[in-house]
C-alpha positions as CSV (number, residue, x, y, z in Angstrom):
1,X,90.0,96.3,130.2
2,X,92.8,99.1,129.4
3,X,95.5,96.9,130.7
4,X,94.0,94.0,128.3
5,X,94.4,96.2,125.5
6,X,97.8,97.4,126.0
7,X,98.8,93.8,126.4
8,X,97.5,93.4,122.5
9,X,99.0,96.2,121.3
10,X,102.5,95.1,122.8
11,X,102.3,91.5,121.5
12,X,101.3,93.4,118.0
13,X,104.2,95.8,118.1
14,X,106.7,92.3,119.4
15,X,105.2,90.7,116.4
16,X,105.8,93.3,113.8
17,X,109.1,94.0,114.7
18,X,110.2,90.2,114.8
19,X,109.1,90.4,110.9
20,X,110.9,93.4,109.9
21,X,114.3,91.2,111.0
22,X,113.7,89.4,108.4
23,X,115.8,89.7,105.1
24,X,113.5,88.1,102.8
25,X,110.4,90.6,103.5
26,X,109.4,92.6,100.0
27,X,109.9,95.8,100.6
28,X,106.1,96.5,100.1
29,X,105.0,94.2,102.7
30,X,108.4,96.1,104.8
31,X,106.6,99.4,104.4
32,X,103.3,98.4,105.4
33,X,104.1,96.9,108.4
34,X,106.6,99.9,109.1
35,X,103.5,102.0,109.1
36,X,101.5,99.2,111.2
37,X,104.2,99.9,113.8
38,X,103.7,103.5,113.9
39,X,99.8,103.1,114.1
40,X,100.6,100.0,117.0
41,X,102.8,102.4,118.9
42,X,100.2,105.4,118.9
43,X,96.8,103.3,119.8
44,X,99.2,102.4,123.4
45,X,99.5,106.0,123.8
46,X,95.8,107.1,123.2
47,X,94.9,103.8,125.3
48,X,97.4,104.8,128.2
49,X,98.0,108.5,128.0
50,X,94.2,110.0,127.2
51,X,94.5,112.9,125.3
52,X,98.1,113.0,124.2
53,X,97.9,110.8,121.0
54,X,98.5,112.3,117.7
55,X,95.1,111.7,115.3
56,X,95.9,109.4,112.4
57,X,95.9,112.2,109.7
58,X,98.3,114.1,111.8
59,X,100.4,110.7,112.7
60,X,100.2,110.2,108.7
61,X,101.8,113.1,108.0
62,X,104.5,113.2,110.5
63,X,105.5,109.6,109.1
64,X,105.7,111.0,105.6
65,X,107.7,114.0,106.2
66,X,110.1,112.0,108.4
67,X,110.1,109.5,104.8
68,X,110.8,112.7,102.5
69,X,113.8,113.6,105.4
70,X,115.3,110.3,104.7
71,X,115.0,110.2,101.8
72,X,117.0,113.9,101.2
73,X,119.1,112.7,103.4
74,X,120.0,109.3,101.4
75,X,120.6,111.7,98.0
76,X,122.5,114.6,99.7
77,X,124.9,111.0,101.0
78,X,125.1,109.5,97.8
79,X,125.9,113.1,95.8
80,X,128.8,113.9,98.3
81,X,130.2,110.6,98.0
82,X,133.2,111.1,95.8
83,X,135.2,108.1,93.8
84,X,139.0,108.9,93.0
85,X,141.3,106.3,91.5
86,X,144.8,105.1,92.8
87,X,147.2,104.2,90.2
88,X,149.1,101.1,90.8
C-alpha cells in the first residue's frame, strides 16, 4: 500500500514541477503550487520514513520563515546596487 502512495506522491510532485515551468502562470497559482510541492514532499517523508516528517504547522512555519528571509535578501540586493552614469 505505501508503495502505491509513494508512486502517487511522485506523480503529483512531477505534475506540480512541470506546471511551475510555465511562464504564463498567475503569481497566486504559482505560490499555491510551490506550497503544494512542500506538502507533497513532506507527505512522501511521512509515508516513507515514519516519525521523521514535520507537522503541518511546523512545515508551514518553516516555509514562511524561508519566504521572509528570501524577501529580506532580495531587498538587500536591490538596495546595494548603485548605478553610476557614464559620460560619453
